[in-house]
C-alpha positions in Angstrom: 21.7 10.6 1.1 19.9 8.2 -1.5 23.7 5.6 -0.6 21.9 5.0 2.5 19.3 2.6 0.9 21.6 1.1 -1.6 21.4 -2.8 -1.6 24.2 -4.9 -1.3 23.7 -8.8 -3.5 24.1 -11.1 -0.6 23.8 -14.8 -0.4 20.0 -15.1 -1.6 21.6 -14.7 -5.4 24.5 -17.6 -4.5 27.1 -15.1 -6.7 25.1 -16.0 -9.6 24.9 -13.9 -13.2 22.3 -12.2 -14.8 22.2 -14.5 -18.5 21.5 -12.8 -21.7 17.6 -14.4 -22.0 17.0 -13.8 -18.6 13.5 -11.9 -18.1 14.1 -8.9 -16.3 10.7 -7.7 -14.0 10.4 -4.7 -12.3 8.1 -4.6 -9.4 7.1 -1.5 -8.7 3.9 0.2 -9.7 3.2 1.0 -13.0 3.7 5.0 -12.3 6.9 4.3 -11.0 7.6 2.1 -13.8 7.1 4.7 -15.9 9.1 7.3 -14.4 12.2 5.5 -15.4 13.2 1.7 -15.8 15.7 -0.8 -17.2 15.4 -1.1 -21.2 13.7 -4.4 -21.6 11.9 -4.9 -18.6 8.5 -5.6 -17.8 6.6 -4.7 -15.4 4.5 -6.7 -12.9 3.8 -4.8 -9.6 5.0 -6.8 -6.1 0.7 -7.1 -5.4 0.7 -9.3 -9.0 4.0 -11.7 -8.8 2.0 -14.7 -7.7 -1.0 -14.7 -10.0 2.0 -14.4 -12.7 4.1 -17.2 -11.4 3.0 -19.2 -14.4 4.2 -17.2 -16.9 7.4 -16.5 -15.2 8.1 -20.1 -14.8 8.3 -20.4 -18.9 11.8 -18.2 -18.7 14.9 -19.8 -18.0 16.0 -17.0 -15.0 14.0 -14.0 -13.9 15.5 -10.9 -12.1 13.6 -8.8 -10.2 14.4 -5.5 -9.0 12.4 -2.2 -7.5 13.7 1.2 -5.9 15.6 -0.1 -2.6 15.7 -3.6 -2.8 12.9 -4.3 0.1 10.2 -5.4 -2.6 12.4 -7.3 -4.6 13.6 -9.2 -1.7 9.9 -10.3 -1.0 9.1 -10.7 -4.9 11.6 -13.5 -5.0 10.8 -15.1 -2.0 7.0 -15.2 -3.3 8.6 -16.6 -6.6 10.8 -19.4 -4.7 8.1 -20.5 -2.3 5.5 -20.8 -5.8 8.3 -23.4 -7.2 10.7 -21.0 -9.5 14.2 -22.0 -9.4 16.3 -19.1 -10.8 15.1 -16.1 -9.5 17.5 -13.4 -8.6 16.8 -10.4 -6.3 18.8 -7.7 -8.0 18.0 -4.8 -5.3 17.2 -1.7 -6.8 17.1 -0.3 -10.3 20.6 1.1 -9.9 21.9 -2.2 -8.8 20.1 -4.5 -11.5 22.0 -1.8 -14.0 25.5 -2.4 -12.2 24.7 -6.5 -12.1 23.9 -6.5 -15.9 27.1 -4.4 -16.6 29.2 -7.1 -14.5 27.1 -9.8 -16.3 28.1 -8.8 -19.5 24.3 -8.1 -20.8 24.6 -5.1 -23.0 20.8 -3.8 -22.9 21.4 -1.5 -19.6 19.6 1.8 -20.2 16.9 3.4 -18.4 13.8 3.9 -20.2 11.0 6.5 -19.4 7.6 6.7 -20.7 6.6 9.9 -22.4 2.5 8.6 -21.3 4.1 10.0 -17.9 3.7 13.5 -18.1 1.9 15.7 -15.7 -0.7 18.2 -16.9 0.8 21.7 -17.5 -2.1 23.2 -15.3 -2.0 20.6 -11.9 1.9 20.7 -11.9 1.7 24.8 -12.1 -0.8 24.7 -9.2 0.4 24.0 -5.5 -1.3 24.6 -2.2 0.8 27.5 -0.1 -1.2 26.3 3.0 1.3 24.2 5.2 0.7 20.7 5.8 2.3 20.2 9.2 4.4 16.6 9.3 5.2 14.0 12.0 7.9 11.6 11.7 8.1 9.5 14.9 12.1 7.8 14.5 14.1 5.4 15.8 17.2 6.5 13.5 16.6 3.3 11.3 16.1 3.2 7.5 12.6 3.2 8.0 12.4 6.8 9.1 14.3 7.9 6.3 12.0 6.0 4.0 9.2 8.5 5.6 11.2 11.5 5.3 11.8 10.9 1.5 8.0 10.2 1.3 7.4 13.6 2.9 9.4 15.1 0.3 7.4 13.3 -2.3 4.2 15.1 -1.2 6.2 18.7 -1.3 6.3 18.4 -5.1 2.4 19.8 -4.8 2.1 20.6 -1.0 4.0 22.9 1.1 5.1 20.9 4.1 6.8 21.8 7.5 8.5 18.4 8.6 9.3 17.5 12.2 11.0 14.8 14.0 10.5 13.0 17.2 12.4 10.5 19.0 10.7 9.0 22.2 13.3 7.3 24.7 11.0 4.6 26.3 11.3 4.8 30.1 9.6 4.0 33.1 7.1 6.6 34.7 9.3 7.2 37.5 11.9 8.6 35.2 11.5 12.7 34.6 12.7 15.2 32.9 12.1 18.8 33.7 12.1 21.9 31.1 15.8 22.6 31.5 16.6 19.4 30.9 17.8 17.9 34.2 17.0 14.2 34.7 15.7 12.6 37.9 14.8 8.8 38.5 13.7 6.7 41.6 16.8 5.3 42.2 16.1 1.9 40.6 17.5 3.2 37.3 21.0 4.7 37.1 20.7 8.4 36.3 23.8 8.4 34.0 22.5 6.0 32.1 19.4 7.9 31.2 21.5 11.1 30.9 24.2 9.3 28.8 20.9 7.7 26.4 19.7 11.4 26.3 23.0 13.0 24.9 23.3 10.1 22.4 19.6 11.0 21.0 20.0 14.7 21.0 23.2 13.9 19.1 21.6 11.6 16.5 18.6 14.2 16.1 21.1 17.0 15.8 22.9 14.7 12.9 19.3 14.6 10.9 19.7 18.4 10.9 22.7 18.1 9.1 21.6 15.6 6.8 18.8 17.2 5.8 19.0 20.5 6.6 18.0 23.0 9.2 14.7 23.3 7.8 13.6 20.3 9.7 12.8 20.2 13.5 13.5 17.8 16.1 12.1 16.8 19.3 12.8 14.6 22.0 10.2 12.9 24.4 10.7 10.6 27.4 8.2 7.7 27.7 6.1 5.2 26.6 6.6 5.7 22.8 2.9 5.2 21.4 1.4 7.3 23.7 3.9 10.2 23.3 3.4 10.0 19.5 0.0 10.4 20.1 -0.2 13.3 22.4 2.5 15.3 20.5 0.8 15.0 17.1 -2.7 16.2 18.6 -1.7 18.4 21.1 0.7 20.5 18.9 -2.0 20.1 15.7 -0.4 17.9 13.5 -1.9 17.5 9.6 -0.3 14.0 9.2 1.7 11.1 10.9 4.1 9.5 8.6 5.8 6.3 9.9 8.1 3.5 8.2 7.2 0.0 9.3 8.9 -3.2 8.7 6.5 -5.3 7.2 5.5 -8.8 8.3 7.6 -11.6 7.1 8.0 -13.0 10.9 7.0 -13.0 14.5 9.7 -10.1 14.9 9.1 -8.1 11.9 5.0 -8.4 13.3 6.0 -6.9 16.3 8.0 -4.4 14.9 5.0 -3.1 13.3 2.5 -2.8 15.9 3.0 0.4 17.3 1.9 1.9 13.7 -1.0 -0.3 14.2 -1.7 1.0 17.5 -1.4 4.6 16.1 -3.5 4.1 13.2 -6.5 2.9 15.7 -6.1 5.8 18.3 -4.8 9.0 16.3 -7.1 11.3 15.6 -4.6 12.6 13.1 -4.0 10.8 9.8 -1.2 8.2 9.8 0.6 7.5 6.4 2.5 4.1 6.8 4.9 3.0 4.2 7.7 -0.2 4.3 10.0 0.9 1.6 11.8 3.5 -0.2 9.0 5.3 -2.3 11.5 8.0 -3.9 10.2 7.0 -7.3 6.5 7.4 -6.2 4.0 9.5 -8.7 0.8 10.0 -7.6 -2.0 8.9 -10.5 -3.7 6.2 -8.8 -5.4 6.4 -5.5 -7.4 3.5 -3.9 -10.0 4.8 -1.1 -11.6 1.7 1.0 -14.8 2.7 2.6 -18.2 1.9 3.7 -20.5 4.0 1.5 -23.7 2.8 2.6 -23.0 4.7 6.5 -24.2 8.1 7.1 -20.6 10.1 7.2 -20.6 13.5 7.5 -17.0 13.7 8.8 -14.6 16.1 6.6 -11.1 14.6 4.8 -8.8 17.5 4.4 -6.0 15.6 3.2 -7.8 13.7 0.7 -9.1 16.7 -0.3 -5.7 18.3 -0.7 -5.1 15.2 -2.8 -8.0 15.4 -5.1 -7.3 19.2 -5.6 -3.1 19.4 -6.2 -2.6 15.6 -7.8 -3.5 14.8 -11.2 -4.9 11.4 -10.0 -7.8 9.2 -10.1 -9.7 7.9 -7.2 -10.8 4.0 -7.1 -13.8 4.1 -4.7 -14.0 0.4 -3.4 -16.7 -1.1 -1.6 -16.0 -4.5 0.0 -18.8 -6.9 0.9 -19.0 -10.4 2.5 -20.0 -13.1 0.6 -23.6 -13.3 2.2 -24.4 -9.5 1.6 -26.7 -8.4 -0.9 -25.6 -5.4 -2.9 -27.2 -3.4 -5.7 -24.6 -2.0 -7.4 -26.3 0.5 -9.7 -27.9 1.8 -6.3 -24.5 1.7 -4.7 -22.6 3.2 -7.5 -25.0 6.5 -7.0 -24.1 6.6 -3.8 -20.7 6.3 -4.4 -20.9 9.1 -6.6 -22.9 11.5 -4.1 -20.1 10.6 -1.6 -17.4 11.6 -4.0 -19.0 15.4 -4.9 -19.8 15.7 -0.8 -16.2 15.1 -0.1 -14.6 17.0 -2.6 -13.3 13.8 -4.6 -13.1 14.8 -8.6 -12.0 12.1 -10.6 -13.0 8.9 -9.9 -14.4 5.0 -10.5 -16.4 2.8 -8.5 -15.5 -0.9 -7.7 -17.1 -3.5 -5.5 -15.2 -6.9 -4.4 -17.0 -9.7 -2.3 -14.0 -10.5 0.0 -14.3 -12.1 3.7 -12.8 -8.8 5.4 -10.8 -5.6 4.3 -7.4 -7.0 4.0 -8.5 -9.8 1.3 -10.6 -7.6 -0.4 -7.9 -5.1 -0.8 -5.3 -7.7 -2.1 -8.1 -8.9 -4.5 -8.4 -5.7 -6.2 -4.7 -5.1 -6.4 -4.6 -8.2 -8.5 -6.1 -6.5 -11.3 -5.6 -2.8 -10.7 -2.4 -1.1 -9.7 -2.7 2.4 -7.3 0.0 4.1 -6.1 -1.4 5.0 -2.4 -4.2 3.9 -0.2 -7.0 5.8 2.2 -8.8 4.0 4.2 -11.2 5.1 7.4 -11.2 3.9 10.9 -13.7 4.0 13.6 -14.2 0.8 15.7 -17.7 0.3 14.8 -17.9 -3.5 14.1 -18.5 -5.3 11.5 -16.4 -5.6 7.8 -15.5 -1.6 8.1 -13.6 -1.4 11.2 -10.5 -0.6 12.8 -8.9 -3.6 12.5 -9.3 -3.3 8.6 -6.4 -0.4 8.6 -4.7 -2.1 11.2 -4.3 -5.5 9.3 -3.5 -3.5 5.7 -0.3 -1.7 7.7 1.1 -5.2 8.2 1.4 -7.1 5.0 1.0 -4.2 2.1 3.7 -2.6 0.2 1.8 0.1 -1.0 1.6 3.7 1.1 -1.5 3.7 3.6 -3.2 6.6 4.7 -5.6 5.7 7.2 -7.8 8.5 9.2 -10.4 8.9 12.1 -13.8 8.7 11.4 -16.0 10.1 14.6 -18.9 8.1 15.4 -22.0 8.9 14.8 
């Protein structure tokens, strides 16, 4: 299954070999790094790669790698844009090992950190209530990333995984309960039937690939409308969507569906950009306006707090012209954590012009594995576009959830 993520080194490396005195940089999170990394590698999470550029310029060659090659490719682009000349994107950890061996570099062992051991009491506790997960799929690798993320949650949560594919067709196309396709005549009915058969075959292949325990569904209509209505009417607990990032106009457009769902869905959305098979959830960032009266419950966050041995980093972002009293606000944040079932937590305050800037500033100094952020469309710095703006550029998995208006 993991072979589909294997990255083949392309023209970006121009056939260069890894030098013996090269600096090997693992750009995953600190907890992914601890789960297994190349001997001698240093850990600089992707979100901190730019502020370490001057340090990296001291090396004659920099080699970056990650889990699947997505973050390493982005890290290389950042470093090249900042003036580094000799940067190799080695792709995944496995690819980096192979490239080092091919280059004659001896030290290629995978090391693990002993400090990563999960507390035995936490490890033995598992939530038996079923978390019903919906994965919208266009049969791309992003949907596969979503499935692997759902399986990571299964380490402590019982999950029921459903894949949904939507054939985007005009309202004039109808499909009855028996599967009979009808059109107004402007669209060839045989074409729609062929697309339906192809989709059904691909969905069945998912069951072959992942196992009969998953469920598959096929709908016709507008993609975002179908996902939203299907998730809510069938009482899903979480939607998991892979996105393609924001490296250009094409990629920004491809991410718009996840942004719309983040804004409109009453079912929490977990969005991610790359393979997180190595993810270990130890640090969770929760971005919120703790000053407003919020009586909403967040069942998913309660589950994480109870069944994962993680530290919650509560982040309050304020604008430059705002005046806050951190001591008083910290008391409010502590009360919020107690009221919402958040256990081990730390309070943080960042001055920024918007949510995206505040989160990025925070991640320069504190690495996390997962981001929680609420959306409610009430205006101001904490509004729906905060979650949407993070979905575009942030490589961290993000869980956005709907906060009802008071």
